[in-house]
Backbone bond lengths (Angstrom), bond angles and torsions (degrees), N, CA, C in turn:
res aa  C-N    CA-C-N  psi(-1)  N-CA   C-N-CA  omega(-1)  CA-C   N-CA-C  phi
1 M - - - 1.443 - - 1.530 108.07 -
2 T 1.319 116.88 131.25 1.458 120.93 178.04 1.515 110.22 -78.76
3 D 1.329 116.44 163.31 1.462 120.35 176.07 1.523 110.02 -59.52
4 N 1.330 117.50 -37.15 1.465 120.33 179.63 1.523 111.47 -64.88
5 S 1.323 117.33 -40.36 1.460 118.29 179.75 1.524 110.79 -67.42
6 A 1.328 117.96 -35.65 1.463 120.57 176.69 1.523 110.49 -64.23
7 A 1.328 116.93 -40.57 1.471 120.91 177.91 1.530 110.21 -65.63
8 G 1.326 117.85 -39.98 1.466 121.16 177.94 1.518 111.52 -63.37
9 E 1.323 116.00 -43.48 1.470 119.57 178.03 1.522 111.57 -66.41
10 S 1.328 116.93 -38.32 1.467 119.66 -178.66 1.530 111.55 -66.41
11 L 1.330 116.75 -27.71 1.459 120.69 176.98 1.525 110.17 -58.18
12 F 1.315 116.96 -46.51 1.465 120.15 -178.24 1.525 112.75 -81.74
13 E 1.326 118.20 -25.31 1.461 119.45 171.13 1.527 109.08 -62.24
14 A 1.325 116.87 -41.98 1.471 121.38 177.60 1.528 110.25 -66.73
15 W 1.331 117.86 -38.35 1.470 120.19 178.88 1.527 110.18 -61.78
16 E 1.319 117.66 -43.71 1.465 121.03 -179.78 1.531 111.21 -61.11
17 K 1.336 117.01 -29.99 1.467 121.50 178.17 1.534 111.41 -88.36
18 R 1.326 116.92 -2.49 1.472 123.03 -176.50 1.530 111.20 60.91
19 D 1.321 115.37 33.36 1.459 121.80 176.61 1.530 107.47 -100.84
20 F 1.328 115.28 77.71 1.466 120.97 -172.92 1.527 112.48 -69.43
21 D 1.331 117.35 -26.80 1.463 119.19 175.12 1.520 110.61 -66.89
22 A 1.332 116.98 -39.00 1.465 120.13 177.03 1.530 110.56 -65.91
23 M 1.326 117.23 -31.80 1.468 120.29 178.87 1.516 111.33 -58.37
24 V 1.317 117.14 -41.77 1.462 119.77 -173.71 1.520 113.19 -87.96
25 E 1.338 118.24 -1.46 1.466 120.43 176.78 1.525 111.70 -58.21
26 H 1.323 117.17 -31.93 1.466 120.98 -177.90 1.533 112.45 -94.55
27 M 1.341 117.58 15.45 1.459 121.22 -178.38 1.526 111.37 -110.54
28 A 1.323 115.32 144.33 1.462 121.12 172.85 1.527 108.52 -69.49
29 E 1.313 117.00 151.39 1.472 121.48 179.52 1.522 111.45 -54.77
30 D 1.334 116.61 -38.64 1.472 120.85 -176.09 1.529 112.53 -100.39
31 V 1.333 116.82 29.55 1.463 121.58 178.44 1.529 109.95 -52.37
32 S 1.310 115.95 144.12 1.465 122.26 178.32 1.521 107.86 -128.61
33 F 1.333 116.32 122.96 1.461 121.28 -173.89 1.518 109.70 -123.93
34 N 1.311 116.28 131.05 1.465 122.55 -177.65 1.529 110.16 -100.22
35 D 1.331 115.87 118.53 1.467 121.93 171.78 1.527 104.19 -90.08
36 A 1.336 116.78 91.12 1.468 122.36 -171.77 1.531 113.61 -57.09
37 P 1.347 120.58 -48.00 1.465 119.40 -177.86 1.531 113.54 -61.71
38 R 1.316 116.75 -33.52 1.462 119.82 -178.69 1.520 112.58 -90.66
39 G 1.327 117.02 -9.16 1.463 120.19 -178.50 1.519 112.16 65.46
40 Q 1.339 116.65 34.64 1.458 121.84 -178.71 1.516 110.61 -115.70
41 V 1.328 115.40 143.56 1.449 121.02 172.19 1.523 106.65 -111.83
42 I 1.314 115.53 123.63 1.453 122.52 -179.48 1.526 106.74 -101.98
43 K 1.340 116.32 126.54 1.466 119.88 -174.49 1.518 111.33 -119.75
44 G 1.322 115.15 133.84 1.453 122.27 176.13 1.520 112.32 95.48
45 K 1.342 115.08 149.42 1.461 121.42 -176.73 1.524 113.08 -57.09
46 T 1.315 116.86 -44.07 1.460 119.86 -176.90 1.519 111.03 -64.30
47 A 1.322 117.23 -44.61 1.465 120.98 -179.29 1.529 111.08 -66.38
48 V 1.328 117.80 -40.19 1.474 120.79 178.28 1.531 109.50 -67.12
49 R 1.322 116.82 -41.46 1.466 120.65 176.00 1.521 110.30 -56.84
50 D 1.321 116.75 -48.42 1.465 121.35 -178.58 1.527 111.43 -64.72
51 W 1.334 117.59 -34.82 1.468 121.45 178.50 1.532 109.94 -63.18
52 Y 1.353 116.49 -48.74 1.467 119.85 177.85 1.529 110.52 -62.60
53 A 1.338 117.48 -41.09 1.467 121.21 -179.03 1.525 111.38 -63.69
54 S 1.337 117.73 -31.60 1.465 120.08 -178.97 1.526 111.68 -62.02
55 W 1.326 117.50 -32.02 1.462 120.91 177.93 1.531 110.21 -66.61
56 A 1.318 116.45 -38.81 1.464 119.96 177.72 1.523 110.34 -71.82
57 G 1.315 117.75 -32.99 1.454 121.01 178.49 1.518 113.10 -67.61
58 A 1.316 116.68 -34.27 1.468 121.08 179.82 1.524 111.58 -69.39
59 C 1.312 115.76 -37.04 1.467 121.86 -179.68 1.527 107.47 -136.71
60 P 1.342 117.43 83.91 1.467 119.93 -175.12 1.528 115.02 -57.08
61 D 1.321 118.25 -24.95 1.466 120.71 179.18 1.529 112.50 -91.10
62 S 1.319 117.38 5.86 1.466 121.14 -172.20 1.517 113.27 -69.54
63 V 1.326 113.55 156.87 1.456 123.27 170.68 1.520 106.96 -125.17
64 A 1.316 115.29 150.14 1.463 120.05 177.97 1.524 110.95 -93.88
65 G 1.324 116.58 -30.04 1.459 120.46 178.86 1.516 113.30 61.55
66 A 1.324 116.91 37.84 1.472 121.39 -174.93 1.518 112.67 -67.31
67 K 1.307 114.90 137.47 1.463 123.12 174.16 1.522 107.83 -133.21
68 L 1.317 115.91 134.69 1.455 121.31 174.35 1.516 108.17 -69.15
69 I 1.336 116.86 127.57 1.468 117.66 179.29 1.520 112.47 -113.50
70 A 1.349 117.11 -24.32 1.464 118.79 179.31 1.516 109.45 -162.95
71 A 1.324 115.39 146.55 1.459 122.12 174.26 1.513 107.60 -146.39
72 S 1.324 115.58 130.22 1.453 120.15 178.62 1.518 108.35 -153.59
73 G 1.312 115.94 119.43 1.450 119.72 178.46 1.514 112.00 58.56
74 D 1.335 115.09 -119.56 1.469 120.03 -176.49 1.522 113.43 -93.64
75 T 1.335 118.64 12.79 1.463 121.65 -174.79 1.525 111.03 -126.16
76 V 1.340 114.57 136.37 1.465 122.02 176.93 1.521 107.56 -130.26
77 A 1.326 117.10 133.72 1.459 121.87 177.71 1.529 108.78 -118.01
78 L 1.326 114.61 133.46 1.456 122.08 177.89 1.518 107.89 -129.10
79 E 1.328 115.34 151.43 1.455 119.84 174.54 1.517 108.71 -141.53
80 G 1.318 114.55 163.11 1.449 119.50 178.79 1.516 110.14 -170.41
81 V 1.319 115.17 -172.78 1.456 121.50 174.54 1.526 106.64 -126.87
82 Y 1.324 115.52 116.69 1.462 123.14 177.78 1.523 107.20 -79.31
83 I 1.346 116.15 119.44 1.462 121.47 -177.06 1.525 108.35 -131.25
84 G 1.327 116.32 132.77 1.455 119.68 176.86 1.513 111.57 -177.87
85 K 1.323 115.18 -177.32 1.460 122.25 176.87 1.521 107.80 -113.77
86 N 1.320 116.46 128.71 1.462 122.36 -175.04 1.532 111.24 -78.96
87 T 1.335 115.80 99.28 1.457 121.27 178.38 1.527 112.60 -117.64
88 G 1.323 116.99 1.70 1.466 122.14 177.37 1.507 109.45 -129.61
89 P 1.336 117.80 167.08 1.465 120.40 -179.96 1.524 111.52 -58.80
90 F 1.315 115.69 142.62 1.461 122.41 176.17 1.526 106.09 -114.47
91 G 1.328 116.00 93.04 1.458 119.91 -172.57 1.519 108.64 60.26
92 P 1.341 117.47 -126.96 1.469 119.80 -178.80 1.531 113.39 -82.15
93 F 1.328 117.25 -3.02 1.465 121.00 -174.84 1.526 111.80 -94.19
94 P 1.337 117.65 140.19 1.460 120.53 177.85 1.531 110.60 -73.88
95 A 1.325 114.78 160.52 1.463 120.93 176.70 1.523 110.38 -62.75
96 T 1.330 115.80 144.22 1.466 120.76 179.79 1.521 112.98 -115.28
97 G 1.323 117.57 -13.94 1.461 120.62 -176.31 1.517 113.10 77.54
98 R 1.326 116.97 4.15 1.472 120.36 -177.61 1.529 111.20 -89.00
99 P 1.333 115.96 154.41 1.464 119.69 175.52 1.527 110.82 -79.62
100 V 1.333 114.86 152.66 1.461 120.96 175.91 1.526 108.90 -131.08
101 S 1.317 114.92 150.54 1.450 122.69 174.59 1.519 106.80 -150.10
102 M 1.335 115.62 113.27 1.457 119.33 -172.75 1.533 110.79 -142.49
103 P 1.333 116.99 124.40 1.459 118.83 174.73 1.528 110.26 -69.90
104 W 1.329 115.82 151.43 1.451 121.72 -179.47 1.530 108.95 -149.30
105 A 1.322 115.34 166.03 1.467 122.35 172.79 1.523 108.70 -147.51
106 N 1.321 116.04 143.46 1.455 123.16 172.87 1.511 107.70 -123.36
107 V 1.314 116.13 135.33 1.460 122.43 172.39 1.522 105.81 -114.30
108 L 1.330 116.39 121.32 1.458 122.41 -176.66 1.522 110.00 -110.93
109 R 1.333 115.74 138.96 1.465 121.62 176.32 1.530 109.11 -113.65
110 F 1.319 115.85 136.04 1.456 122.52 -176.22 1.518 111.35 -112.86
111 G 1.329 115.33 145.00 1.448 121.14 172.73 1.516 110.13 -83.22
112 S 1.329 116.37 174.91 1.465 120.72 -178.09 1.526 112.32 -65.30
113 D 1.341 117.67 -18.45 1.468 121.43 178.38 1.528 112.85 -87.18
114 G 1.344 117.32 2.69 1.456 121.49 179.33 1.518 114.83 84.09
115 K 1.322 117.34 6.09 1.463 121.56 178.02 1.531 109.57 -92.17
116 I 1.331 115.71 146.62 1.465 120.54 176.14 1.522 107.44 -71.82
117 I 1.328 116.20 122.54 1.466 120.84 -179.89 1.527 111.80 -104.50
118 G 1.327 116.31 -16.78 1.458 119.32 -179.56 1.505 110.87 -172.53
119 G 1.303 113.73 171.54 1.449 118.71 178.48 1.511 111.04 -178.82
120 T 1.318 114.68 174.58 1.453 121.75 178.36 1.519 108.97 -139.27
121 A 1.336 115.24 136.88 1.461 121.94 174.85 1.518 108.07 -104.17
122 Y 1.322 116.02 131.06 1.455 123.10 176.41 1.523 108.50 -119.64
123 Y 1.311 116.93 128.82 1.462 122.40 176.22 1.520 107.44 -160.70
124 D 1.308 116.24 164.23 1.462 121.54 -178.17 1.527 108.62 -95.31
125 Q 1.316 115.13 95.98 1.455 120.96 -178.41 1.526 111.93 -61.18
126 L 1.319 117.96 -35.74 1.461 121.14 179.56 1.530 110.62 -62.53
127 T 1.329 116.81 -42.28 1.466 120.41 179.61 1.517 111.21 -54.96
128 I 1.307 116.83 -50.66 1.459 118.89 -176.10 1.524 111.85 -68.98
129 L 1.331 118.17 -36.54 1.467 120.50 179.09 1.525 111.66 -67.91
130 V 1.321 117.81 -35.77 1.470 121.41 175.50 1.527 109.40 -68.35
131 Q 1.335 117.52 -47.17 1.459 120.07 -179.35 1.530 111.83 -59.34
132 L 1.323 117.00 -35.12 1.458 120.78 -179.83 1.532 112.66 -82.06
133 G 1.337 116.95 -8.34 1.456 120.39 177.66 1.527 114.40 83.61
134 H 1.338 116.56 15.80 1.472 120.11 -179.05 1.524 112.71 -85.36
135 V 1.320 117.16 -22.27 1.469 121.69 175.88 1.530 108.69 -139.77
136 Q 1.318 115.95 157.01 1.469 121.95 176.58 1.532 109.16 -81.47
137 A 1.306 115.49 143.37 1.457 119.67 174.69 1.519 109.32 -66.64
138 P 1.337 117.34 139.99 1.469 119.29 177.20 1.532 110.50 -60.58
139 A 1.307 115.38 148.59 1.464 120.84 -179.57 1.515 110.40 -70.18
């Protein structure tokens, strides 16, 4: 296991413990993270920390289930299944009390100092919105 893969895994170990400050210990101050489904770029440690924390806020009992799937050079890829019960706001949507289960993947890029400098989150936004009852499933 490379140092980068250990840092990538520790990010989600900290998320499972809801230790969001520990999550950003391995991030550069000017980290830039792409939320691909929403078409948003989140910039800076504080904003990325808050983005990850929002997922825990939407489903406080959730797990990410992260597994390292690949590491090569400056890139680490992790995937998992986000599972929980929606008891908090999910972005602009109110809590529904419904369960969610959604596969996801994060690709993290590291600088030469071993800090995360960027990354991209991939997940199926439609799946979670349908499960929560905010949109109708396509026919």
